[in-house]
N, C-alpha and C positions, 0 to 999 in steps of 0.2 A: 624351594624357601629355605631349607638348610644349608645348601649351597650359598645363597645370599647371605646367612647370617653367618655363615663362618668366614669369608671373604670381610664382612664387615668389622668382624672380632679382628682379623688377620690386617688389615689395614689401622684399625685404631692403636693395636697393638705395636707395629711397626713406627705409627709418627710418636708413640708416645716412648718408644724404644731410641729413636734416632734425637728426640729432644732433651731425654735426661741424660743421653751419653754426650752431646753437645755441651749441656751443663758442665757435667761431669768434667769434659776437656778443659774448661773457662777456668774451673776451679784448681783441677792439677795445674793448672799455669801458672796461678797464682801461687797455689803451693810449692812448686819448683824454685820459688827465689827466697822462701823461708826455710830458716834450720828448724830443728833436725831436719826438715821432710826435704829437705833440696836432694840430700847424696842421695838416698836409695830412691828417688824418681827417678833420677839424672841417671842413675846405675840401670835401673828397670829400663828407661826411654835408649839407652845407646847398645843394650844387650837384646832387648827383645823389639822394641822397636815402639811406635805410639799407634801404628796402624793393627796390627795384630790384635793389642789390647783392644783399642775402639772396637774393632769387628764382633772380638769376643764378648765383648760387654751390651751392644747391640743384640747378637743372637741370644745370651742369657735375659736380657730384662726381656726380649722379645717373647720368650717361650714361657716367663712368668705373667707377664702378662694377658698373655692368650691364656693362659690358663685361668687365671682370677677371672677373667670376661666371661670364658666358655660356662662358670659354675654360677654365676651370677645371673647369663642370660637361660641356663638350665632350670635354675631357681625359678624365676619367674613366670617359663613356659606352663601351661596349662599343663595337669597330668597325662592327658591322653597324647600330649606331643612330646611327651620326652622318651618315648618310647622309640623317636625316630634316630634317637641319639646312641650311637654305640655304649654301652655301659662302660665306666672308668674301670681299670685295673686295678684288684685291690693291691694296696702296700705288702712291702716285705714281712713276714711275721716279725721281725725285728725291728721293726716300726711300730710294729703296735702294740707297744707294751707300757707301761705308766716310769719304768727306767728311763725310754727312749722321750717322753713327754716332758720329763724335768730336765733330760741332756737338752732338748729342742728349747725348753726356754730359760735355761743355762746361756745357751750359745746364742740366743735371741738378746737378751740383757745385756750379755757381753758386748755383743756387737753395736746394739745401738751403746753403749756406754762409750766403747770406743769411737765411736762415729760424735756422738757429743763432744767427749773431752776433745778432740782435736778439732770441732768445729769451736768450743770454748776456747781452746788455744788459739785459733786464728782472728776470734772476735776481739780476744784480750790484745794479740800483737796489733789489731788493726785500730782500736783504741788508743794503743800506746804510741803508734806511727802519726794518728790523725786526728786526734779529739785531747781535748784537754785535760782528760782524765790521767795522763800518762805520769802525772807524779804520784798519782795515788796507787798505780797498777806496779810502779816503779820501787815504791815503798815495800809493799809486799812481798814483791819479790827477791828484794835485799835483806828485808827482817824476817820474814818465813820462810821464804824459797818457793821454786815454783813447783819443786817435785811434791812437798807434801801438800800445797793446795791442790795439785791434779791429782795425787792420789786420796785424798779426801771429798774431793769432788767426785772423784770416779766411782767411789762404792756406795756414797749418797744416790747417785745416780743407776748404781748396779742394782742397789736392794730396791730404790721404786719401779725401774725398769720390769725386776724379778716378779716383785710384786705383780704388775699391771701383765705380763707374760702369762702368769700364772692363774690369773686371776676365773678363767675358763674351768678349769680343772676342781679350782676352790668351792667355787661355783655349785661344779658339777656334785662335789661331794655333798653340800649342803641340800642339794635336790633330793638325792639317793637318801639323806637320813630325812628328810621330809616325808619321802613317799614310806619308808619304816616306820615312823611315827604313825603316819596314816592307815598300815596295815597292821599297828599295833591297836590302833583304837579300835579295829572291826571293819576299817573299808578293805576288805580283802582285793575288792574291784580294781581300788587304784593300781595305774602303771606308770610307771617311773621310765620316761622315756628314754632310746636308749643312744645317746647322740656321739659318745666316745668308741672307738674299735680299739683300744685296750682293754685291759683288766679292770677297768673301771664300767667299760661297756658291757663285760662279761659278768661282773657282779651285778647289773641292772636287770640284765638279762634273765640273771640266774634267779633274781627275786622276784620280778614279774611270774618266771613261770612257778614258784613255788609258792606267789600268792595265789595263782590260779590251780594249783592244786588243792590247796587246802580250800580254797572257794567251794570249790568243784566236792572235796571232801565233807563241808560243810552242809552244802546241798544233799549228797546222798545221806548225808545224816538224819536230816532234816524230812528229807524222802523216805527215810525208814521208817521214821517216829510216825511220820504220818500216815505211812502202810499200816504199822502195828496201831494204829487207834483208829484205823478202818477195819480190819481186821477182826479186833474187838468188840467193835460196833456191829460188824457184819454176823459175826459167831453170836455176838448176845441178844441179836434181832431174832437169827434164823433158829437159836435152843429156845430160846421164851415163848413161840409159839406151839411146837409140840408139846413142850414141859405145861404148859398152862392147859392143855384138851385134855392132857395126861394127870395132872391135877384135878381137873374138873370132875372126868369121868371116875378118878378115883375117890375122890370128894360124894359122888351120889350113892357109891358101893357104901362106902364106909358110914353115910348116916341111912343106910336100910331106902334110899331113896329110889326104888325100883318097884314094878308091879310085879311080876314073876320072872322066875329062872330064864324065860327068854329073853327079856330086859336085859337081865342082870348080864347074861352072855354079851348080848351085842355092845355093853360096855365094855366087858373086859376086853372085846375082840378089838372094839377103838381103840383103847390103851393100849392094847398089844401093835397095834400096825403103829402107832404114832411112835410106840419105843422104838420099833426096827426101823423108822424114819431118824428116829432121831441119832439110833446105834449108826446109821449108816454116814451122817452129817459127820458125826464125832468121827470116823473113821477116814473119810474124804478128807478132814480138816488135820487127821494126824498125817496121812501120808504128804497132803501138800506142804505142813512147817517142813516135812523131811527132808521134800527133795528141796526147798528153798535152804535149808542148812547145810548146801553141800554134801547132800548124803553120798558116799562112796560108790562108785558102779563097777560091778563084774563084768566087765567086756570081755568080749570073744567076738571072733568070728562068725556073723550071720549073714545068710543067702536071705535076702529080702523079698526077691521072689517066691520061694518058697514057704518063706515066712508069713505071706498077705494069703497065700492059698490054703495054709493052714487056719487062718484064721477065718476065712470064709466058710470054712466046712464047719467049723465049732458053731457060727450062727447061723446056719441052715434051720435049726430048730425055730428057733425067733423069727428065722426070714418068712419062713411056711405059715408061722401063726401070722404075722402081718400081712400075707397074702403077697409077700415079694422074692424076689431072684438076685442075686447076687452075678455080675458078668466082670471076669479079670481081664483085663486088655494089657499083655505084654509083648513087645519083639525078642526079649532076654531069656535064654537058660536059668541065667543064674546075676545077680547081680551082690555082690559082697561088700558089707559096711560092719562096722565095729559096733557091738551095741551089747547094752544089757536084756537079754532078750525077754525077761518077765516084766523089765518096766515099760517094753515099747511093747509088749500087748496089754498092758494095760491103757496106753495113752491110745491104742487102735479100737481096744474096746470101746473107750469113750467116742471115738468117731464113728465108728459103725454105729453104737447105739443109738445114736443120736440121727444118726441116717435114717433109722428104720424109725424111729420114732417121728423124728417130723417132716421125712419125705415118702411113707407109706401112699399117698396118695399117687406118686411117681410110678408105683410098682417094680420100679429097679433101681437097683444098687450098684455106681460101676466103679470098679477099682481099676486105675491105670498105672503103671510101673516103665519105667523106662531109666536110662543113662542119658544125662545131660551136662554138658560143661563139668567134667568129673564131678559128679553129685548124683545119686540115686533118688529120685524124684517118684513121690507116690501122691496120687489123689485120689480122693474119696469123695463120687461124684453122687449127690441124690434128685431128684425132679420133683421134688415137693414144693410145697408154699416158700416164696423166699424171706430173705432173712432182711427187716427194713435196712436202707442202707444207713438211717442215722444209730442203726445198731450194731452195724459191724466194725467200726471201730473199737468197742469197748467188747464184744464177746468173750474174748479170753481173760477178761478182769473176772476176778474172783466174785462171788456171790451177784454176778451178773446175769440178770434173766429179759428176754426179749420181751416177754411178755409181763409185767409189772402185776397185773392180776395170779401170775401162776404161782401156786404154794410147791412147796417141799413135796408134797403129795403127787402132785401132777406135774410138777416140772424139773424134779432134780434138787439138788441141794446147792447149784449153780457154782459147784468146785470144779467140777468134770472136765472142761475147756480148761480150767486155770491149770489143771492138774496134768492135760497132756501138752498145756506150751510147757510146763517147765521139764518135763520130760524129756520134750525134742531138744529145747536149747540148754540141756544137760548134755545130750549127745554130740553138741556143737553143729546144731543142726537147725532149722528153718520151720515154721509154720505160719500159713496164710489163709484168708478165706475170700470167697468172692461170690456174689449172688446175685442172681437176674431172675425173670420171669420164668425164662427156661429150667437152669440148674443153680445148684449151691456145691460148691468143690471147695474142699480142704485140700490145700496141698503141702507136703511134707519134704523138706530135701535133707539130707545127708550126705557127710562126704565119704566118698568112695576109700575103700580099705585098701 
């Protein structure tokens, strides 16, 4: 198919080249009899020869026509078929400048002007020789002169042709200006088409990139504002519940609305527990905001295998109380990463505590540590009730609780996993979760030292 198209384009180009060369030969045969073209044309024919000139003309016209037909054929093809054609070679950087664009418009205008002046001169010669308008033209030549007429005619033609050949560049400048006006009015997603390979194309591309960056920054600002509002809403909700309980019981005590000292101590104990829960929420919230405000890390060389073993030993009392045990699986004697040990301990405390709280039915917590693809991979696995699939994508969101009925007293503050995610990501790490009826796996990855 491609070969057939190329043959058709070559045949059409050759036919056009031969026809134009034949017409040019007839025109030159006519011009060689007319001064002032006779002398230079005779010199060219005598010293170079008509055959080499015709051959060169055929080759030049053939190449230009074939290139033009190839571009048009490529534009008409569906996008899937264009890949079959070899990509065109980019032009030299010298020709990808506004200077060259202006120069090309100037040269085109000059060439068209010269051709038009010669055509006008030949047309006037024919009118003088073979039509009744000879007296008018002779009068103009005798009283004004052929040179001033040709000069005036040429200047007007040059200006007209220059406006015509440079119209694409002017239209493109107007398109860039329109794009800037659209962006200035707030339409930052407006994209200016990159049509030119010169500095105008680079300007359009830079403006598009700037618009994308501004749009991205605007979206980030909006997301930050929404995140701030969501944080305030979540904090207000979670603070109001324990505060309401505390104020309620303190009001009962203030108004002496208790029967005896036993009931008084009961009210005080509830208020005290609510106050501790409130303090835990405030502490978690303070730590979360610190982590999300680029708190500096105290990085040091850390053996993650030894680190995990030490954490597991610290959780032995909690594991025994829950009737569970922890199993560590690793084939590596040591895996070194760069980390803030104190913050990392806080993150894994949350993960192991969650595994104990929600996986105690499985009796075991497995911790796998391995080196994989230039990363240290740590998996904490429990075998309790699975996390519902609809809740998995939101498990690391702040104030998100899988059980909507769970309160801060029974289900934590809803910030533990959000804090863990922030700590892991601040170490250039990744955290993910997967859950099935068999097991729930929290996987963290850190770049190796």
